[in-house]
N, C-alpha and C positions, 0 to 999 in steps of 0.2 A: 383454596387454589394453590399449585406449587409456585414457589417464588420465582421461578424462572419464566414462568408464563404471564406474570404480571407485567404492565407497562413499566417503564424506567423510573415515571413520575410517581405511579403508584406505588413502586417498591421503595422510593426515596422517601415518600411520606411515612410507608409502614415503619422503616428503619429508624427512621428520626423518632417516631413515637416510641419505640422500644429502647432508644437511647443508643442506638449502633449507628457509629459516624463510620468506622473504617471495617472491612473484612478483606481476607486474602485466602486465595488457595495456593498451596507450595507443593513442590516434589523435592522429597530429601535424598539425600546420597543413596540409600538403600532401594530407591525407586517408590517409596511409600509416598501416596499422596494424601496431605492434610489440609485441613481448613482451620479458621481462626475461631468459627463459631458451629454451634450443632447443627443449625438450620442449612449449614452447607453440605452434610453428609450425603445425602440423595443425590445431589446435584454432581458431587464429587464421583458416584458410582457412574452416574450418566455419562460424565466425561470420560472416565477410563474405559468404558464400553464403546464409545465412539470414536472415529477415524480422525478426526480434527484435533483432538487435544493430543500431543506427542510428547509427554513428561515436560511439559512447559516448567519452567524453573519456578516462576511466580506470575500469579495473576493479583492484582491489587486495586481495590475500589475504595473509593471514599465519597461521603454524601455531600453535596453542597451543602453549606450554611444557610444561604438565604434563597435557594431555589431547589425545586424539585428535579435537580439534574444529577447524575452520578458521574464521578471522574473515574476512568480507567486506566490502568498501565499494564500492560503484557509482556512478560519476558520469556523468550523461548528457550534461546541457548546462548552462552556467553563464552565459549572457549576461544573463540577469536578476539574477545574483549567485550565491553559493556554493549549492552542490547541498545539499539538504535533504531528509528524509525517514526515517522511522521505521527502527528496528533490529528484524527478525524473528529469532526463535529457534525455529527449526522442524527438523524430521527430514526428510530427502530420501533417497530410494533411492541416488541416485548424484550425484557432484560434476555431472554435467551438470545435472541438475534444480536443484540448490543455485544454480548460477550463472545458468542461464536465468532463475530467479525473480527474484533480483536484477537481471537485466538488464531483465527486462518491468517489475518495479516501478519503478525507477528513471526509466524512461521515462513511466511513469504519472504519477511525481510530478512530472515538468517540466510536462507537461498540467495537472495538478491546479493547481499552484502559479500558472501562467500563466493560467488561466482565472478562479483566485480574485483575481487581481490583485496576487499578492505578488512581492517583489522578491526571488525566490529562484529558484534553478535547480533542475533535478531530481537527487535521489540516493536511495540505499537501502542500509541495512545489513543483512546477513546473517549469522547465526552457525550453524553446523551443530549441531543439537541430537543428543546420545547417545542411544541406544537404552533406557538403563537408565532407567526411571521414578524409581527412587528416588535415583538420584543427582542428576536434574534437579530433584528436589524438596528436595534439600540445601541449607539457605542457605549454608553454607560454600563449598559448589561454586559457588552462583549468584555469590556475593560475588568469589570469585576468578575466574571467568569474565567477568562483566562489568566488573570493574576491569582486566583484561588487555586486554579489547575498548577500554576507554577509553586506555589506553597507545598500543594500535593507532591510534585515531583522532586521539591527539596527534601521533603520527608523521607524518600526513597534512597535518598545518601549517594545516587550516581548509578544505580544497577541499571537504569535507564534513561538515555538521553533523547530528547524530542527534536521535532522538527515540523515544518509545515505539510500539512496535507488536505485532503478534500473537507471543504466549508471551513476552512481558515484563510487567513491572510498573512501578510509581512506586519501589518499592524498588531494582530492578534499575537503574533510570536513575539512582538516588543512588549505585551502586556504580560506573557509567560516569562520572558527575560528580566522582568524587573523584580521578579521573586525566585529566580533560580538561576544558576550558571549552566544547569545541564541540558543546555539545547543549542541548536544550530539553526541556520537561516534565519537569522534575527535581521532587524533592518540595518541597510548600509551605513545609516548615520551613526549607528553606535558599532561599525567595524564589521557587520555581518555580510552575508553574501546575498540575503535578499531572497526574492522569488525564485525556486529551482525549476519552474515548469519549461521555460526555455531549453534548459539542458536535457530535462527529461525527453522532449521532444525530438532532441538531434540524435539520442540514442535509439529511440523506436524507428527513426528513419533508416539509421546503419543497419538495424534488424532488418528491415523491408529490404534493403539492398542485397544483404547477405541471405534472405530467402529467396530472392530472384536468382543470386547466383547459383545458389544450390539447385534450382529448379531450370537453370540454364535459359531464363527467360529475358536476359539482357539487364538494361536500366529501367529507372522510373520513366523515362520518356515515352510518353504514348501509353501509358498504363492508366487504368481505370482504378481509383482508390476510393474506396468509400469510409468516411469518417464518421464514427458514431460519437457524438458530443463535442461540441466547439467551446469547451471551457479555456482555461487558462493552457493546459497543455493540447488540446486540441486545435486550437487556432494555430499555434506554432506549426504542429505537423501539417496542416493544411498550406501554410507559408512555404514549407520547406519542399513538399512535393509539388506543389504548382510552380516552384521555382525550377524543378528539375524536369519540369515537361509533363507532369501528369496530368488527366484529368479528373475532377474531385465532384464527388456527391457527398455533401455533409449534413448531419442532421442533428436538431438540439429540441429539447423539451419547452424552450422559451420562444413563443411564437415572434415576440418583439424582438428578441435578439436576431432571429431569422431574417427579420426584415431590415434590421439596420445591418447586418452582414452582406444581406443581397445589394444594399446601395453601396456599402465600402468596397466590394468585389466586382462591382459593375465591369463588364467587359472580359472578365476574366474566365478559364475554363474551369467553373464551378459553379453547381447547382446546390442551394440551400433547401432543405426540408424540414418544416416543423412534424414534429412527432409528439403526442402526448406520452407521459411518463411509462404509460403501459403498453406502448405501442412499438412493436419490435419489427416493422416492417422494414427498415432500413437494412436490417441483417441481411435480406434475403434479395437485394439489388445484384443482379450480375456485374462482377467486378473481378480484376486480376488481384486486388489486395482488399481486406477487409480490416480496418481498425478501430476495435471497441476503445473510445476513449473516455467513457462516463462511468457508470458503477459497474460491480462485479456480477457473477453469476448469469452473465447474457448467453453463455453458450452451454447449452443444456441439451436433454434428449428431446425437447419440443424444437427449440431452434436449429440444432445442428442438421437434422434432416432437410431444411429448408434453405442451405445456405447454398449460395451459388458463386462460389469463389476459388482460387485457386491455392492462396494465403491467407492465413489470419497473422497479423502482427499489430498489437496494440497496446496503448498505454495503459487501461483499466487494469486494477489490481483484481486477483482472483477471478478471472473472465470464465473459467470452467466452473460450473457448479458442483460437478462431481468430478474431480480430475482424472482420476483412474477410469472411469467409466467413460466419460466425455472425450478425453483425450483418445480414448479408442474408437469413438465414433467417428471423430474426425479421420483418424488414419484410415478407418474403413472406408470412408467417402473419398480417400485419396486427397484429403485438403492438408496442405503443410501448415502445422501450427508451430508459432515460436512462442514460448511462455512469457507472459508479462514480466516475470522477476528476470529473465534472463536479457531483455530490451530496454526495461524501463529504469534501469540502474542509475542514470547520468544525474538525477535529481538528488541522490543520496551521495554519489560521488561529490558533487558540488557541496552538498552538506559537511561531508568528511573533510574536504580539503580547507574549510572554512579556518578549521583551528590551527593551520599552519601558514596563515597569512597570504598575500596574494602576489604574484607576478604576471607580467602581461604576456599573452600567449603561454598560459601555463602548460608545459610538457605533461606534469602530473595528471591534468585534465584531458588533454588533447591527446594523449596516448589511447585513452578508450574509445576515442571517435576514428581511429586510424583504422586502415585495412590490414595493417601488418603486424600490431603488436599481439603476441600470443594471447592475453587475456583480454582484448578488445571486444567490444560488442559484436563486431563483425566476425573475428575469428572464433569466438566463444559460440556463437549462433552457429557456424559452420560446423564446428566440432561436435555440438550436441546434435545437429540434424545428421551428421554421420555416425555418430553412436547408436541413435535411433535405428537407423537402417541396418547397421552391421550386427546390433542385437535384437532386431526383430521387434523393437518396441515402439512406443510413441515418445515423441519429443519431450511432453511433459515429464514421463517418468525417467527418461534420460537426463533431462536438467537436473531433476531431483536428485538422481543418483549422483552426479557430479558434484551437485552444491552441497548434500549430504556429508561427502567424503571431504570436501574441502572446510566445512563449517566445523569439523571435529580437530581441525588443526588448531594447536593451542597457541594463543600470542605469545611472542618470545619472553615478554615480560609480565603481562597481566593477564594470562589464560585464567580463565575461571574467576575472575574477579568478581563478577556479577553475582555468582555463586555465594562467594565469601560475604558479599554485602547483604545478600538476602538473609543467610544464616544469622548474621548481625540482627537484622530487622526481627526476627522470630524471636532470639533471646531477648531483646528489647520490648519484647511485646508491641510492636508497631502497632497493631490493631486497636489496642486500649490507650494510645497516647494523643494527646489532642495538639 
């Protein structure tokens, strides 16, 4: 069996048996893609032939000492500075799914950081989650696995800076922080900014307002908004759109959570619907705005023909399963789409600003949520929608083109610092170090 088709736990066991703790894939200055071990050769050829891998500067992996868990750090492009993006703790069917998620997400972070005007490159962390639910809810396990991830991040010498993401929380960030300084969104008690979910939600709602303005549909008042996923970000989105007079239908994969939310929001203009993990019926609800706020790839050739909305603007990363194809499918159906990496930036803005201290009503944060600033969520969204119309393309491609253009601008001091660090790791034989 090709190793990429193995489960992450089976691959972790196999590599441990062979005495392999670390491995990597890198792209050299001449464009050659290399791997740390011979078993990676076939996978590298597959990566080069696909559309997800885009000359990523480095993909790094480490096997947990105590558990059948794989730690991953994915560095896409570092022209604007060190790679930054949150760490996802999630269960994947195979290593291929694990790795491709990191590859796609890190590329999305390059685009997100560039469109937000941040002097950071794009990166992402992924930790494979065991199937044992009892284990992942065990605080001692989480402390060990995230502290271990912190040591892994430290070993990369700063080419990747992590933060909170799906499946992780502020306590987990504290455990990572105990072993590395290359992290943001750490607990407030040690000077961090904490959970960035509220900030993310505010940016998504500004994107909704821009989309409505582009379509000349007025404000959120009286609009019907469907929110798929009522997690940390989705719940804040619900609160914000309700406060602006919208009517809401929201779904979640937890039946108990839906019941608790019904009690909490009793009397408000919202309906909560329980939908099992493989039930996408909420996406087909007639509405003015559809807001995917759970996992990615929910907009695809199967779901898009059944959508009944004017505007898609959500918080979930990688909403399009096949970006070029699915972006065109949405355009063909005259559904306006605002790419996730365009509107869900505010969490990473919050993390970026953390390193510069805090002021009340911070203007460097609030300008992103204004209607006037050239690089705000609102104005950038309008810019992308205008470009898509003028260039006869769809918004995803217009946003990627703008992001690619901005992402290649060199940091005035630390441009390509990430590449320099990665070359150092290669020369030091990082994969053979303990």
